[in-house]
Structures are given as C-alpha cells and as structure tokens.
N, C-alpha and C positions, 0 to 999 in steps of 0.2 A: 586549203592552205594558201592557194594563190590569192584568195580574197582577203586574207587576214590583214595585210597592210592597209588596204582600202577601208576595211571595217574600222580599224583603229583610227584612221584619219578622220572618219565620219563621227567618231564619238565626241560629243561636245565637251570642250574644255571649260569646266565650271570652277568657280572659286571653291577651294576646299572648305568643307563644313567644319565648324568648331563644335565638337561634341562636349558632353557634360555627363557627370554622374547623375543618378536618380536615387535620391536618399530621402526617406520620410515623405514621399509623395511629391517631391519637388525636383525639377531639373536645375542643376546649377554647377558651374565650374568650381573646382577646388580652389580655395583661396589660401591654402596653407603652405604650399611650396612652389607653385608656379611651374612645375615640371610637366612636360607634355611629350607625347609620342606621335609619330606620323603613321597614317594608314595609306598604303600605296597599292595601286593596281599591279599585280604580279606579271601581267601581260605586257605592260608598257611603261611602268614606273610612275604613272601619273599620280600626283598627290590627291587623294580623295577626301581626307578628313584629318583633323588633329584632335587628340583626346588628352585629357589631363591624367596624370599619374596619381592614384589615390595615396593618401598619407595614412599614418596610424590614426590620426584624428578623424579622417573620413571613415575608416573602418569602424572605429568606435561609435561614431554617430549612426552608421548604418545598423550596427548590432543593437545599439540601445533602442533605436526606432523599431527594429524588428521584435525585440523583446516586449516592448510596450504594446505593439500591435497584436502580438500573439494572443494576449489575454482576451482580446475582443474577437479576433478572427476565429479562434478555436470554438467559440460559442455560436458562430453563424451556422445556420442549418446546412447540413451537407448538400442537400438538394439545391440550395441557393448558391453554394460554392460552384456546383456543377453548372448552374445557369450562367454564371459569369464566364466559365470556360467555354460554354457554347457561344456566347457573344464574341469571345476572342476568336473562336473558330471562324465565325462569319466575317469578321474583320480581316482575318488572314486570307480568306477566300477572295474578298474584294481586292486585296492588295498583292495578290500572288505574283503577278508579272512584275510589278514595280520592285518588290522585295527580291525576286529571283535575279533580276538584272543587277541590282545593287550587290547581291551576293557574288555573282560572277565577277563583277569588277574588283571586289576586294579579296576573293580567294581563288579565282581562276577557273574553276571547273565549268564545263559547258552548260549552256542554259537549260538543256533538257534535264541535267542533273540538279541544278539549283532549283528548278521548278519542282523536282521530286523532293528536294530537301524541305521546301516550304509545304508541299503536300503532306509530308510526313508529320510536320507540326500540326497541320489541319486535322489529320487523322487522329493524332494523339489527343488533341483537345476534344474531339468528338467522342473518343473512347472514354476518357476520364470524366467528361460531362455525364455520360451514361452511368458511370460508377457513383455519381451523386445520388442516384436512386437505389443504390445497392450497398456498397461498402459493408458487405456482410460480416457479421460475427457468427457465433454459434450458440445454440441452446442445447442443453443436455440434461440427462437425469442426474439426480443427486443420490448418494448412497444413504441418505437419511430421509425419513418421511417428512412431509410438510416443509420441503425445502426446494427452492428453485435455483438453478445454476445456469449461467451463461457467460460468454466472453464477448467483448466489444473491442473495437480498435480506437485507440487514442492517439492524438498527434504527438510528435516528438518534441517540437519546439522550434528553435531557430536553425535553419539549414543553410550551410554555405555550399554553393554549387560552383565547381570549378570545371570549366568546359574547354574543349579544344577548338581548332580552327577548321577541321576538315568537314564537319557537319555543323555549321555555326548557328543553325536554327533547329534542326531536328534533335540534336543531343540536348541542348538546353530545355527543349520542350519535354523530352523524356523525363527530365528531372523536375522541372518547375510544375507541370500540370498535376502529376500525382502527389507531389508535396503539398501543393495548395489544396487539392481535393481532400487530403487527410487532415487539414486544419493547421498546417505549419506555415510559418513565415519564411521567406527565402531571401538570400543575398546572392546574386549572380555575379561571378567574376569570369567573364569570357576571355578567350585568347586575345592578346593585344594585336594579333594579325587580322582579326575579324570583328572589330567593335561595332561596325554599322549594323550588321545582322542582329546582334544582341539588342541594339537600341530599337530596331524595328519591332522586335518581339515584345519588349517591355512597353513601348508606346501602345501597342495593341492591348496589352493587359490593363494599362492605365485607362484607356478609353472604354474598355469592357466593364470597368467599375471596381477594380481591385482597390480596397481601402488603403489609405495612407499608411505607409510603413510595412505593409504586407509583402511587397516586392521591392527590393533595392537592386541597383545596378552600379557596380564600381569597376574601374579599369586599373590595370597595372600588371606587372609581371608576376609570374608564379613565385619567383625567388624572393619577392618582397610581400606583395599584397596577398598572394596565395598562402604564404607562411603565416602572415598575421591573422588571416581568417582561420586557418587550421588550428592555430595555437590559442585563439581568443577564448577566454573563459565563458563568454556569453553565447558561444555557438554550441549547439547540442549535437549536430550531425554534419558530417562532411561527405559530399558525393563528388567523386573525382573521376574524370576520364582523361587519360593521357598515357605517358610511358610507364613501363613497369618500374623503372629506376625511381622516378619521382613518386609514383604511387606507393612504393614500399616505404618511403619516408613519410608520406601522408599517413599511412597505416600505423607506423610507429608512433607518430605524434598523437593520433587519435586514441591509440591504446593507452598511452601514458596519461592522457587527460580524460579518459573514460567517455569519449565521444562515440556515437554510432558512426560507422564508416562504410561507405560503399565505393568499391574500386573497380573500374572498368579500364583494363590496361592493354598490353600488347598482344600481337598475334603473329604467327608464322604459318599461315593457312595453306593447305594443300588440296589440290584437285587430283583425284585418281582417274586415269583413263584406262579401262580394261580392254582386252583384245576383242571383246564382243560389243564395245560401245558404238553408238551412233557417232561417228567421228565428226561429221559436220556440226552436230549439236554440241559435242564436246569442245570443238574448236571455237565456236561462238562463245561458249561459257568461259573458256580460257582467256580469250581476248578481253571480254568484258570484266572478268574477275581480276586480271593482271593489270589492265591499263585504264579501267574506269576510275575517275577522279585522279588520274595520273598516278595510280597506284597508292594514293594517299588515304587508304582506308585501313582500319584495324582488321577488317575481314578480307583484305586484298589477297589474291591468289599469288603468293610469292614462291610457291613450289608446284611443279606439275609432274606428277608421278605417273609414268606412262609404261604400259606393258611393252616388252621388247618386240613383240610381234607386230605392233602398229607404230612403234617409236619413230621409225624413219619417215613414214608417210605423214604422221601427225606433226612432227617437228618441221618438216619441209613446208607444210601448209601454214603452220603457225608463223614461221619466219616471214613467209611471203605476205601474210595478212598484216603482221606487225609493221613491216616496212611500208605497207600501203596506207597505214593510218595517217589521217590528216591532223597535224599538230599546229596549233595556233591559238588565237584569242577565243575564249569561250563564248564570246558574243557573236562569232561567226557561225551561222547555222550549218555550214559545211564541215566545220572542225569536229574531230572526234576525240581529241585529247588536248586539254589546255596546259597552261604552264604549271610549274611547281609553285608552292606558296611563297617561297623566299629564296634568296641567293644562298642563305645558310643551309636550307634544306637540300637544295640542289648540290651544294658542295659536299654535304654528307653522303648523298646518294652516289656521287662520283667517286668519293673515297671508297665506298664499298665495292664499286665496280673495279677499282684498281686492286683491291684486296682479292676479288674474284680472279682477276687476270694474273696477278703476280704471286700472291701468297698461296691462294688455293689451287692455282693451276687449272682453273675451269676453262672451258672452251667458250669464247665469246662468239655467239652465232649471229647476232645482229645488234646494232645500237652501240651503247657504251660511250656516247659522247654528248658533251654539252652543246646545245644548239644556240649559237650566239651571233650569227651573221645575218645580214639582210633584215628581213622582217622580224627576226628573233633578237636583235641586238639589244633591245631595251627591256626584254622580259627574262623570265627564269625558266627557260624551256630545256627539256632533256629528251633525248631520243628513246623510244620504246626499246627496251633491252632484254635480250634472252641469252642465258648461259646454258651450257650442258655441263652438269657436274654431278657430285655425289652428295649423299645426305649428311656427310661429316663436315662438309665445307662451311666456312664462316658465313658465306652468302646464303647457305641453306639452313642456317641455324639462327642468325640474328635478324631482327626486324629492320628492314631497310627503309620502308615507308616511301617508296617511289616506284617508277615504272620499270621495275626489274623483276624478272622471274627466272627460276632455275628448272630446267628439264632434268629429270632423274629417271633412268631406265630401270625397270624391275622385271623379274622373271615370273612372278606369280601374284595372286591376290593376297596371300599371306605376307609376302614380302612388302607389298604395297602398304598394307595396314601397319606393318612394323616401321616402315619409313615415315609414314604420316605421323605416327605416334612418337617418333624420335625427335622430340622438340620440347623445349622448356615451356612452350605455350600450348593452349588448347582452346582456341576460340571457335574457329569454323573449319569444317572439312566437307569435301564433296567427292562423290564417286559417280562415274558414268559407266553403266553396265546394263545389260538386258536380263541378267540372271537374278531372279527374285531371291534365291538363296544367298547370293553375295550381298544383295541389298540388305537383307535382314541381319547378316553377320556384320556388315559395316555399321549399321545402326547400333548394334550391340558392342562392337569392339573399338570404334573410333573414340579416342579420348578428346572429345570436343564438346563444347556447350551447344553448338549448332551443327547439324548434319544435313547436307543437301544430297538428294538423289537425282541424278540427271539434270542438275542445275549448278550454276557457279557458286563460289563461296560467299558472294556478296548478295545482299538483298533481304533485309529483315522486314517483318510485318509487325505493326505496333501492338497487336493483341497477343503476341507470343513472347516468352521470356528471351531476353538478349543478354548474353554473357558467356564466360568460358571457365575452364578449369586450369589447374596448375598456375603458372605465373601470369595468366590472363586476368585474374581477378581474385577476390577474397570470398567468393561464394554467393554474393548477392546478384540479383538479376535486375535489368532495367526492362521497361515496357510491360504491357499486360498486367494481370492482377498481381504478378510477382513483385512488381515495383512497390506495391502497397506495403510489402513486408518491411522494407527498409525505412519507409516514411511514416510508419505507424508503430505503436507499441500495443501489445495485447494486454487487456485487463480482464481478469477473471472476477465475476460478480456472483455473490451468493445471497439469496434472500430467504431467510428463515421465518416462516409464518406459523410455526408450531406453538409459539407462546411459551416455550420453555428452553432451557439450556440443552443443546444437543452437542455432543462431543464427537467430531469426526475423527476417524482413525483410532478410536478407543474401542478395544475389544470388550464388548458387553455380553458376549455369548456365555451362557452358564451362570451369569450373575442373578442373584435373587431380586 
C-alpha cells in the first residue's frame, strides 16, 4: 500500500487512444452522431481512451453484415473454425502481459487477477478449438427397417453478446468462442467501462483470420445499444451477463420476439464453515472469496455462515486479516485489493453499508468507509468490510457487488444449509468440513449451480458448466460442452433406403 503512490507516479502519461467500432471487418469511428464516452483508470482517474457511442445505424450495419457473413461462415468446416480459435489462443499467449496490464488500468483488479482473466480466455480458446474435431451429434436405431437416424448440431444465426466489466476478456471469450465454433456470427457489446479489453480480444480474432462480418464490436450503453440489439429482428440469439433486473427485461424481450436467450445474472453466494473445518484453510477461502476482484464477482462470497462453536475464533481472525489487506493500484505487486470500477459502484456499495448499519441493525466489525484521502484521493477505493448479521437482513439478501461480506452464526449443519438456500439466487456455494457425510449432503442439498468443497465460492474452470439456479439465470450454462447447447440447434435426420413408403408411428400389427 505504501508503494501505491509511487507506482501511480511511474505510470507513463500517454495520450488517450481514440477507439472505434469494428463492423464488417473494418475499424472505423461512427460518423452518425459524434457522441463519445471516456474510459478512465479507476485507481487514479487517468483518461485512457475515448470511444464512440453506437447509433441505430451502426447496429443495423453490424447486424446486416453478420447476416450476410453467416451464410458463408456456417459452411466453413468446423475443424477449420477450430484452427482459427487455436491461432487466436496463440496470439493471446504472446500478448498476455500487455493485455493484462491494460485490463488492470481500465478495471482496477490486481495484475495477478487480470493475468488470470487473459489466461481464462486462452484456455477457453484452446478448449473450443478442440471441439472443432468433435461437436458430436448422435446416431441411433430407427423403429423401421432400412432406415438410418441421427442428430446433428446446426448454428443458430446472428448472436448478440452483451458482457460486463468485471471479467472483460474471460466472459466475452466464454460466449464468442463456442458461438463461432458452432458456426454463428457474433456482435459483441462490451461494458462501456472496459472497452479496451474487448478491443484487444477482437483484434486477436481479426489477426487469427476471422472472415469479414463474422465478428463485430460495437460500443454503447445497455440502455440504448443493448436494447437495440436485443430488439433487432435480425438477431437470432442474445447472450447476456449482468444484473438480474436487466436480465429479466432481456428475457422478456427475447421471449416476445422468439429469440434464443442465455442469461447469467446475480448471486448471493455463501461459504459454510463447520466446527470441524480446517479454519486456516477456510479463512484463506473467505478472504479470497469475499475480497478478490474487490468483491466484484458474481460468485463473490458475500455471506459467511459459521458454526457457533468456531464463530468467535474465525471472525476474530477474519477481521484481523481483512484489516491487513493492502489496498491500492492493481499495478502495484504488493497490493492485494484494487479499486472499485467506478464512483457510482462505490456509492452503491456504501449505500448498502448504511442500510446494514442503520436499517438492518447489523454490527459493523471492520471497514465500512470510502477510502479517499492521500494516495486514494483520485481513485474509487473502499475498505474491506465485514458485518455480523442475520440471514433476513437486506445486506444478506441483496447482491452488493463490492468488498462487503456478512458473518452469520448457526447452530448446526442443517441450519447452515437452510441459511445458504434462503436466497433468491443460486449461483455458487461452498462448505468447509472434514465430514464426508456432510460433504455428500451438501452436494445434494445446496440450491446452487456450482458447489465447492473445502474451497472458496470463486474460481471456475472452463471445461465445466458455469451458471446457477433461481434468479441467477434461465437454465442455460456457459463454458464446457454445455455452452454448445445455447449456441446450436439440434436437427434430427432420417435416411430411408428401403425404396418404399414407410409410415412411422403407424400401427401395422395384425394388418394383412
């Protein structure tokens, strides 16, 4: 933390880059309205880049180009599509450090995490490149003689991908790579808070050989550009990651316009610590889960459900460790928690802290304040915050999306599971215990799409399904082979080589 000011002073002050949309294989600034938005470093306010706001005409051009390109791209051999993803993977490997540093500058999380963000995109590209030699369908028997039956995957069409700022490369890669592998064309609309990361990813795809119009990149707010894409009649699928409130509106629009829709939304994730847990391990998991990415993960540990027998010891150690966390610029190698993404997000978090203190009556154990003096004066920093409360409180029910967690004491394993499930969300859950019977019951009874045993609630692997239940999503999953389900359509194929009319499902038993 002491080095943060010196680190910030050493960062070269460069002229802000002028970004542009990527439509129909060309980079070019919008000429239709001249409106732009700024991209600033959340650690020090430095202007990094300026990007144009897309207009309806930009959206129309991107969709028209994607529709035209789809007819050609869907006919490219799947293995060839996979080879392009493999080239993209190699380019990302070469540029990993450059991209990671750029990502830290625009969204704030520490370099170790942004390197991991890029690595996740690398791993995702590698995984789906391999699917280029698979993309399995099924063959099966027919109920009739001299008839062959099979099913194959077909592309959906034009996919609008709307992504958030907290994983500005990993999450777009979860969507783009399987969509392309399946033969779709895509239009990416990233968060306006992290346009540089999206640009780096699309530049890599362009250099890897993606044909003109297959990938487009347009910038703008969700309230305008996101809605235009979601409502556009030329879009066949919308994949959205963001808040449950916005996601529900996206789902309504897609339902009304008969679009396929994948929604990955909020979470109120909990870590259970039983009385037989390895407390040192559970403590490390709680710190990483609650304060990694400054708590700005959909899988962040925002509830800590602790058995009463170890509550005092665990909470005292957690408070001490949280207070010792080094907060500052993510470019400082000694910093453990960076700034929040924006002043608006920090204000929202502080609002919830006031609710916890005043309306809920929770006990503030540490933190709870905006860091704005000295080395923090130009950034959006917030202190790691821990409450002691109950499961009914607002701060234990609503997603805060910041470095705030709530300790909740329970008397038994059964109560811990009830508290964990007492949520509108169901993304990730974790339990620390040495009892294998509790482990198996937790796997069975946790109402979550992701369950961790003796590990924190954060940390997904690209070959496993990612997503949740209840208000967290609409049933689809990202990553792994499950992502292929949303980005492809099943087609059943029947080949009759009998040389005569055969009538399936017609009862011919007993007929002469």
